[in-house]
C-alpha positions as CSV (number, residue, x, y, z in Angstrom):
1,M,21.9,-27.8,231.9
2,H,19.8,-30.1,229.7
3,T,21.8,-32.4,227.4
4,L,21.2,-35.2,225.0
5,T,20.8,-37.6,228.0
6,A,17.9,-35.5,229.2
7,F,16.4,-35.7,225.7
8,I,16.6,-39.4,225.6
9,D,15.3,-39.7,229.2
10,T,12.1,-37.8,228.3
11,I,11.4,-40.1,225.4
12,F,12.2,-43.6,226.7
13,E,10.4,-45.0,229.6
14,T,12.0,-45.3,233.0
15,A,12.9,-48.9,233.8
16,T,12.9,-50.0,237.5
17,E,15.1,-52.8,238.8
18,I,15.1,-54.5,242.1
19,T,18.5,-55.4,243.5
20,S,19.2,-58.4,245.7
21,N,20.4,-56.4,248.8
22,D,17.5,-55.2,251.0
23,A,15.1,-55.2,248.0
24,E,16.2,-51.7,247.2
25,T,14.5,-50.1,244.2
26,V,16.9,-48.6,241.7
27,S,15.7,-46.4,238.9
28,S,17.6,-46.5,235.6
29,R,17.0,-44.7,232.4
30,K,16.6,-47.0,229.4
31,G,18.7,-45.8,226.5
32,S,20.3,-42.9,228.4
33,Q,23.8,-44.1,227.6
34,F,23.6,-43.6,223.9
35,E,24.4,-40.6,221.7
36,V,23.1,-42.3,218.6
37,I,19.4,-42.4,217.9
38,E,18.6,-44.7,215.0
39,N,15.4,-46.3,213.7
40,E,13.2,-44.6,216.3
41,R,9.8,-42.9,216.1
42,I,9.4,-39.9,218.4
43,S,6.0,-38.2,218.5
44,G,4.1,-35.6,220.4
45,V,7.0,-34.3,222.6
46,V,7.7,-30.7,223.5
47,L,11.5,-30.2,224.1
48,E,12.5,-26.9,225.6
49,D,16.0,-25.4,226.3
50,L,17.7,-28.7,225.4
51,T,21.3,-28.9,224.2
52,I,21.9,-31.8,221.7
53,S,25.7,-32.0,221.3
54,G,27.8,-34.4,219.3
55,S,25.0,-36.8,218.5
56,L,23.8,-38.7,215.5
57,F,20.1,-39.0,214.4
58,S,19.7,-41.5,211.6
59,L,16.6,-43.1,210.1
60,T,14.4,-41.6,212.8
61,T,10.9,-40.2,212.3
62,F,9.7,-37.2,214.4
63,V,6.0,-36.5,214.4
64,G,4.5,-33.5,216.1
65,V,7.7,-32.7,218.0
66,T,8.4,-29.1,219.1
67,F,12.0,-28.0,219.6
68,D,11.8,-24.7,221.5
69,S,15.0,-22.9,222.2
70,C,17.1,-26.0,221.7
71,A,20.7,-26.0,220.6
72,F,22.1,-28.5,218.1
73,F,25.9,-28.4,218.4
74,G,28.3,-30.6,216.4
75,S,25.5,-33.0,215.6
76,K,24.6,-34.9,212.5
77,I,21.0,-35.5,211.4
78,E,20.7,-37.7,208.4
79,N,17.9,-39.7,206.6
80,C,15.3,-38.5,209.1
81,E,11.7,-37.5,208.6
82,F,10.1,-34.6,210.4
83,V,6.3,-34.3,210.1
84,N,4.4,-31.4,211.7
85,C,7.4,-30.4,213.8
86,N,8.3,-26.9,215.0
87,F,11.7,-25.4,215.3
88,I,11.4,-22.2,217.4
89,D,14.3,-20.1,218.5
90,C,16.8,-23.0,218.0
91,T,20.5,-22.7,217.3
92,F,22.2,-25.0,214.9
93,Q,26.0,-24.7,215.2
94,F,28.6,-26.8,213.4
95,S,26.0,-29.5,212.6
96,E,24.9,-31.1,209.4
97,I,21.4,-32.0,208.2
98,T,21.5,-34.3,205.1
99,H,18.9,-36.3,203.2
100,C,16.0,-35.4,205.5
101,N,12.4,-34.9,204.7
102,F,10.4,-32.1,206.4
103,S,6.7,-32.0,205.9
104,S,4.4,-29.3,207.3
105,C,7.1,-28.0,209.6
106,E,7.7,-24.5,210.9
107,F,11.0,-22.8,211.3
108,R,10.9,-19.5,213.2
109,G,13.7,-17.5,214.8
110,N,16.4,-20.0,214.3
111,E,20.2,-19.3,214.1
112,W,22.1,-21.3,211.5
113,D,25.9,-21.1,212.2
114,Y,28.0,-23.4,209.9
115,T,25.1,-25.9,209.6
116,P,24.5,-26.9,206.0
117,V,21.1,-28.5,205.1
118,K,22.0,-30.7,202.1
119,R,19.9,-32.8,199.7
120,S,16.8,-32.5,201.9
121,K,13.2,-32.1,200.9
122,L,10.9,-29.6,202.5
123,R,7.1,-29.6,201.7
124,D,4.4,-27.3,202.9
125,C,6.7,-25.7,205.5
126,K,6.5,-22.3,207.0
127,M,9.7,-20.4,207.6
128,D,11.0,-16.9,208.3
129,G,13.5,-15.2,206.0
130,R,16.7,-16.3,207.7
131,S,15.6,-19.9,207.8
132,S,14.5,-19.7,204.2
133,Y,17.9,-18.5,203.2
134,Y,19.8,-21.2,205.0
135,L,17.5,-24.0,204.1
136,T,17.8,-23.2,200.4
137,K,21.5,-22.3,200.3
138,H,22.6,-25.8,199.4
139,D,20.9,-28.3,197.2
140,S,17.7,-28.9,199.1
141,Y,14.4,-29.0,197.4
142,L,11.4,-26.9,198.6
143,T,7.8,-27.4,197.5
144,Q,5.0,-24.9,198.5
145,C,6.9,-23.6,201.5
146,F,8.1,-20.1,201.2
147,E,7.2,-17.1,203.3
148,L,8.7,-13.8,202.3
149,P,10.7,-12.1,205.0
150,T,9.1,-9.0,206.5
151,D,12.4,-7.2,206.5
152,W,15.2,-7.9,204.0
153,D,17.7,-7.3,206.7
154,E,16.8,-10.8,208.0
155,V,18.4,-12.3,205.0
156,P,22.2,-12.3,205.3
157,P,24.3,-11.6,202.1
158,D,25.9,-14.7,200.6
159,E,29.6,-14.6,201.1
160,D,30.3,-15.6,197.5
161,D,28.3,-12.6,196.2
162,V,30.5,-10.0,197.9
163,Q,32.8,-8.5,195.3
164,E,35.6,-6.1,195.7
165,D,36.2,-3.1,193.5
166,S,39.1,-3.7,191.3
167,G,40.6,-0.6,189.8
168,F,39.4,-1.5,186.3
169,F,35.7,-1.0,186.9
170,S,36.3,2.1,189.0
171,Q,38.2,3.6,186.1
172,L,35.3,2.8,183.7
173,L,32.9,4.6,186.0
174,G,35.2,7.6,186.3
175,K,36.0,7.0,190.0
176,A,39.5,7.0,191.4
177,A,40.7,3.6,192.5
């Protein structure tokens, strides 16, 4: 199973240390002990089948990063910038994305379970109907980035819009309550 440690290991260089006994070479991963990524620049990486759980991304810039079939679970992404990034078949569960900027990104085939995208800006992004619905559900701002869904069944109904028949309206329409 790939985890956040694997994510960090693919980005930071491997540091090699030489110990005093028998000049044995030990390989350690620089930065692999952290679940917080802050003030970093990550570019040109393809991440596949990665689980990012319980982590914090803050003030980090992602350029040309592809997240393919990745799972973001219980994570917080705030004040980050995504430029030319792709989110393909990813799942976002119990996470939060706040105050982020997405520029020329693509969102395709993603699942959004209890993951609000709040106060973020999206510009020139491509997205399917489901992603469009969840990315605009809260107070995010979209500019020139809307692709109509091919099938309206992709767009789930808003829970607040579901209304029950009260007996009053049924009586007005001549239906029995």
